[in-house]
Residue, then its C-alpha position, 0 to 999 in steps of 0.5 A: m500500500f505504501r509503495k502504491f501511495t509513493l508511486t501515485a504521489a511521484t506520478a502526480l508530482a511529475l505531472m504537476t512539474g511537467q505542466a509548470m515547465a510547459a506553462e512557464v513564461e519569462t517575464e520582465i519585472t523591475d525591482y522598484a524601490f518603495p518606501f513601505e518595503g522592509p521591516f521598518g518601511s511605511f507608506d509615503q502619504m503624499q505618494l498614496q494621495r497621488g496614487l489615489q488621484v491616478y486611480t480616480e482619473i484613469c483606473a476608476a473608469c473600468h476598475g473598482l475597489e469594492l473592499v475599500a471604504f471611503r472612510n479609510l482614506s482618512d486612516d492613519g498610515g494611509p492617504g490621510l485625507p482630512d475629514e472634510q476632503m474625504r467626505a467631499y470625495a465620497e460625494f462624487y460617487e453614487v451608490f444604490d440604496q435599496s432602503l429608499f422609496d419604500g424599498e424600491g431603491d435609488f441612487r444617492p451620494a456616497t457617505p464615508a461608510d460606503h465602499f468604492p463602487g465595483s468594476s464597470l466592466s465584467s472583464a476588468p478585475d477589482l483592484s482591492l486585492m490586486a497587489k496582494a494577489r501578486a505578492g511574491f510573483h515574478g510573473p504569474y508562474g513565479t515561485g512566490l519567493n521573490q518577495l522574501f529574498k528580493g523584496m519584490g511583490g505585488a507593487e513591483y508587478i503592477a508598476s512593471l505591468l503598467t510600464g511593460y507595453h511594447e511593440e509586438p516582437e518580430c516573431a509575432l508579426e510572422g504568424e497570425p495576428m494576436d488579440g490584445f496588446y504585447n506586455v513583457a510583464f504579463a504571462a497569462g495570455g495567449f502566445p503565438a506559435s511563431c514565437i516558440d522555438d523547436k525546443g518549446k521555449h518562448m523566444v520573447p518575454g511576456s504575453w498579450i494582455s486584453m487591457s490597452q495601455p492605460l498610462w502614457g506619461d503626463d496623464v495627470d497633473y500633480a498639485d505637489g509638482a511631483p514627476t508625471d512620467i510613466e514610471a513615476v505615475s505607475k509607481d504612485v498608483a502601484a503604491f496606492l493599490m498596495w495600501t488598498a490591499e494592506p491598509k494596516l501594513v504599518a500597524r502590523k509592522q509596529a506590532g511585530l517589532t514590539g512583539v520581537l523586542f518583548l520576546t527578546v527581553l523576556s528570553v534574556l530575563l528567563y536565561l538569567t533567572n535560570k542561571r541564578l536558580w541552578a547556579p547553587h546546584k551545578n558544581k555539587e559532587 
């Protein structure tokens, strides 16, 4: 029975490994530097506010943030909008309230307790957990260890995706036209046979994504005079989406650091106590 189980497990592992190797696609993910990285990192409030502006003016046309409440925009460690500004921002959105007109429902201006609306297109994913879903990825088929060893996570993936649009490679022009837009950071779309060599290896990184290029540089005007090139804007919105996925990131880091310090002091005290208690008994014959 044990032999049968071992053979079954080995077969399953071989099939899984074969599928992973067949599906593996090289991608180009840039290791951008973000202020919230590392054990002592924290969100840059101004960067989050700029990212909120990019989301509002560009991304919100298609994508939603259903898991984020408007009141969170005033939370510590987040964009930190003043209460009046947060309420005014919420009123720009309309939400459907079933309790209005004797249960018939109608739209009303959003309040701080309401959440951002969902995506307006069925093909546009909600961005609330996008950065969390891509944490540790170096492409969709990564091992998930990049965040641990290289500090590369969801924010790097999003920024690389937004800056990763390129002209189609020459090999793709030789075969049938591909649907979508070529992106060197994306690896879940289709791939032309003309870009695969005789050994089954992909000759170019990335794949084709259905979303057209959303950022081109100078898409927004920042009130603080920050750069608006495509890389800077991509990093701003990526940092904001990281916050939407991890709004309590700074608080968790502070709690973790406090726990480590407490356990360190406790370990030293326990060691000294143990030495003191057993010292009279150690050298007795």
